[in-house]
C-alpha positions as CSV (number, residue, x, y, z in Angstrom):
1,M,2.7,2.4,-11.6
2,D,1.8,3.6,-8.1
3,V,-1.2,5.8,-7.2
4,K,-2.2,7.2,-3.7
5,A,-5.8,8.2,-3.4
6,V,-7.7,9.7,-0.4
7,L,-11.3,8.8,-0.3
8,V,-14.0,11.2,1.0
9,D,-14.1,9.5,4.4
10,G,-10.3,10.1,4.7
11,S,-9.3,6.5,4.0
12,I,-6.1,6.2,2.0
13,V,-5.8,3.8,-0.9
14,V,-2.4,2.8,-2.3
15,I,-2.8,1.3,-5.8
16,E,0.2,-0.5,-7.3
17,M,0.6,-2.3,-10.6
18,Q,3.5,-4.6,-11.3
19,V,4.3,-6.1,-14.7
20,A,8.0,-6.9,-14.3
21,W,9.4,-9.4,-11.8
22,M,10.8,-7.9,-8.6
23,S,11.8,-10.3,-5.9
24,A,11.0,-8.0,-3.0
25,F,7.7,-6.7,-4.4
26,N,5.6,-8.1,-1.5
27,K,7.8,-6.3,1.0
28,R,7.6,-3.1,-1.1
29,V,3.7,-3.3,-1.0
30,A,3.8,-3.7,2.8
31,Y,6.3,-0.9,3.2
32,N,4.3,1.6,1.0
33,L,1.1,0.8,2.9
34,A,2.7,1.2,6.3
35,K,4.3,4.5,5.2
36,A,1.0,5.8,3.9
37,Y,-0.7,4.8,7.2
38,A,2.0,6.2,9.5
39,N,2.5,9.4,7.6
40,Q,-1.0,10.6,8.6
41,L,0.2,11.6,12.0
42,E,2.6,14.3,13.2
43,K,4.8,13.7,16.2
44,G,2.7,13.7,19.4
45,E,-0.7,13.2,17.7
46,N,-3.1,10.5,19.0
47,Y,-3.5,7.2,17.2
48,P,-7.3,7.5,17.0
49,L,-6.9,10.2,14.4
50,L,-5.6,7.6,11.9
51,N,-7.8,6.7,9.0
52,P,-7.8,3.3,7.4
53,A,-5.2,2.5,4.7
54,I,-5.9,0.0,1.9
55,A,-3.5,-1.5,-0.6
56,V,-4.7,-2.6,-4.0
57,T,-2.1,-4.5,-5.9
58,I,-2.6,-5.5,-9.6
59,T,-0.4,-8.2,-11.0
60,D,-0.8,-11.2,-13.3
61,L,-1.2,-14.8,-12.1
62,F,2.3,-15.7,-13.2
63,Y,3.7,-13.1,-10.9
64,L,1.8,-14.4,-8.0
65,K,3.0,-17.9,-8.6
66,R,6.6,-16.6,-8.4
67,L,5.8,-15.0,-5.0
68,R,4.5,-18.4,-3.8
69,I,1.4,-16.9,-2.3
């Protein structure tokens, strides 16, 4: 399950939940966060217009052990 929320201050929160094993999950989390951050700007807009982007990832402890984090 993935949810993208925009807070009142313009910050973007990407919330992901993972219950099945996926070997590239950590890369997917990083990609989705980077995409949410970068997609705020149109071509030629200034970087100071970017709002913070936050990733919240919900997994179980067993899953984290398999990632070796």
